C-alpha positions in Angstrom: 77.0 -18.8 -44.1 76.8 -19.1 -40.3 76.2 -15.3 -40.2 73.3 -15.7 -42.4 71.8 -18.8 -40.2 72.0 -16.9 -37.2 70.2 -13.7 -38.4 67.6 -16.1 -39.8 67.4 -17.7 -36.3 67.1 -14.4 -34.7 64.4 -13.2 -36.9 62.3 -16.2 -36.5 62.4 -16.1 -32.8 61.8 -12.3 -32.9 58.6 -13.1 -35.0 57.5 -16.0 -32.8 57.7 -13.5 -29.6 55.8 -10.5 -31.3 52.9 -13.2 -32.5 52.4 -13.9 -28.8 52.4 -10.1 -27.6 49.1 -9.3 -25.7 46.8 -7.2 -27.7 43.3 -5.8 -27.3 41.0 -4.7 -30.3 37.7 -3.0 -29.9 35.6 -4.2 -32.9 31.9 -3.4 -33.7 30.2 -5.9 -31.2 33.2 -7.4 -29.7 36.2 -6.8 -27.6 39.1 -9.4 -29.0 42.2 -10.1 -26.8 44.9 -12.3 -28.6 48.5 -12.9 -28.0 47.7 -15.3 -25.0 49.6 -18.2 -24.5 47.1 -21.2 -25.5 44.9 -22.0 -22.5 45.9 -18.8 -20.5 43.7 -16.5 -18.8 43.1 -12.8 -18.8 41.6 -10.1 -16.7 39.7 -7.4 -18.7 38.8 -4.0 -17.2 37.3 -1.2 -18.7 34.0 0.9 -19.5 31.4 1.4 -22.0 29.4 4.7 -22.2 26.2 4.0 -24.2 24.4 7.2 -25.5 21.1 7.9 -24.0 18.3 10.2 -24.7 19.4 12.7 -22.0 22.6 11.3 -20.2 24.9 8.3 -21.3 24.6 5.0 -19.3 27.8 3.7 -18.2 28.4 -0.2 -18.3 31.6 -1.1 -16.5 33.6 -4.1 -17.9 35.6 -6.2 -15.4 35.8 -10.1 -16.4 38.3 -13.1 -16.2 38.5 -15.0 -19.1 40.3 -18.3 -20.1 41.1 -19.2 -23.6 39.1 -22.6 -23.5 39.8 -23.4 -27.2 43.6 -23.1 -26.8 43.7 -20.5 -29.8 45.7 -17.8 -28.0 42.7 -15.6 -28.2 39.4 -14.6 -26.2 36.5 -12.5 -26.9 33.8 -10.6 -25.3 30.7 -10.1 -27.1 27.9 -7.5 -26.9 24.3 -7.4 -28.1 24.5 -4.1 -30.1 27.5 -2.2 -31.5 30.0 -1.0 -29.1 29.9 3.4 -29.0 32.9 5.3 -29.6 33.5 5.9 -25.8 34.6 2.6 -25.2 38.0 1.8 -23.4 39.3 -1.4 -22.3 42.4 -3.1 -20.8 43.6 -6.5 -20.5 46.1 -8.1 -18.1 47.8 -11.6 -18.7 47.1 -13.6 -15.5 50.2 -15.6 -16.8 52.8 -12.9 -17.3 51.4 -9.8 -16.0 51.6 -8.1 -19.4 49.2 -5.2 -19.9 47.4 -3.8 -23.2 45.0 -1.1 -23.6 42.9 -0.2 -26.3 39.8 2.3 -27.5 37.2 2.1 -30.0 38.7 2.8 -33.5 36.8 6.3 -33.7 37.6 7.1 -30.2 38.3 10.9 -30.3 41.0 11.2 -27.8 44.6 9.9 -27.3 44.2 6.8 -24.9 46.6 7.6 -22.1 48.5 5.0 -20.2 51.1 5.9 -17.6 53.0 5.3 -14.2 50.5 7.1 -11.7 51.4 9.9 -9.4 51.0 8.0 -6.2 51.1 9.2 -2.5 53.6 6.2 -2.1 55.1 3.2 -3.9 53.0 0.2 -4.1 55.2 -1.9 -1.4 55.3 -5.4 -0.7 53.3 -7.0 2.2 50.7 -3.9 2.1 47.1 -4.2 3.0 46.4 -1.6 0.8 47.1 0.1 -2.5 48.2 3.8 -3.1 45.9 5.6 -5.2 46.3 8.6 -7.4 43.4 11.2 -7.1 40.5 9.4 -9.1 37.1 10.3 -7.9 35.2 7.6 -9.9 37.1 4.6 -11.0 38.3 1.0 -10.3 41.4 -0.7 -9.7 42.4 -4.1 -10.7 45.1 -6.2 -8.9 46.7 -9.2 -10.8 49.1 -11.5 -9.2 50.4 -13.6 -12.2 49.8 -17.3 -11.6 47.3 -16.6 -8.9 44.3 -14.5 -9.7 42.9 -11.2 -10.1 40.8 -8.7 -7.9 39.0 -5.5 -8.5 37.7 -2.8 -6.2 36.0 0.7 -6.7 37.8 3.8 -5.9 34.6 5.5 -4.7 35.0 6.6 -1.1 38.6 5.9 -0.9 41.1 8.7 -0.4 44.8 7.7 -1.0 44.5 4.0 -0.5 42.2 1.3 -1.3 42.1 -1.4 1.4 42.7 -4.9 -0.1 39.5 -6.2 2.0 37.2 -3.9 -0.2 38.4 -5.7 -3.4 36.4 -8.7 -4.6 37.9 -11.8 -6.6 37.4 -11.6 -10.5 36.8 -15.4 -10.5 36.8 -17.5 -7.4 40.1 -16.4 -6.2 40.7 -15.7 -2.4 41.9 -12.2 -1.3 45.9 -12.1 -1.1 46.1 -13.3 2.7 49.7 -11.7 3.1 48.9 -8.5 1.3 50.7 -7.1 -1.7 53.6 -9.3 -3.3 56.4 -8.7 -5.4 55.5 -8.6 -9.1 51.6 -7.9 -8.5 50.5 -5.7 -11.2 48.1 -2.9 -10.3 45.9 -1.3 -13.0 43.6 1.6 -12.6 41.1 3.1 -14.5 39.6 6.7 -14.0 36.2 6.5 -15.6 35.7 10.1 -15.7 38.8 11.0 -17.9 38.9 7.5 -19.3 42.5 7.1 -18.6 44.5 4.0 -17.3 47.4 4.0 -15.0 49.5 1.0 -14.1 52.2 0.3 -11.6 54.2 -2.9 -10.3 54.6 -3.8 -6.7 58.1 -4.1 -5.6 59.4 -2.4 -8.6 
């Protein structure tokens, strides 16, 4: 009898933790991020390529959103249906958990991996090492503190922190990178994400 009770308790706890796993969904005119703790904030990084008559138009997505309704979910809404070439990532500002997604009809596999960096993202650095990305953006998230974003344009192997700007009223990290910082990059040419963690 005790064994059955233990198994039931374990399954209940597993189900509870699974329901709070961060996830991203690209719907017709919405990007839905769920699995947040009620009232928590999330940083969002992505790109939408809208079809044009001759060339597509690139619309970057970089937002910091708080779950004001304490539902464990936030939504970004667009005026028209999102195109197939839509990719997005979300990082919890509470836990540093990362989730990525693409449009349901996105024709390629969405790639996310550890980057091939020129050096590890170390503690106390005033710059972030970068893989060879010609056009892209980098998101730095410090759980419990804030999120900053910067462009890789003009950066060679490193992106100085003073070239990053806060997503929402957060001062730049004064003492450089800290253990536990989450670094998420988006290559906007190949629509690939890469991620790393400082002090790992």
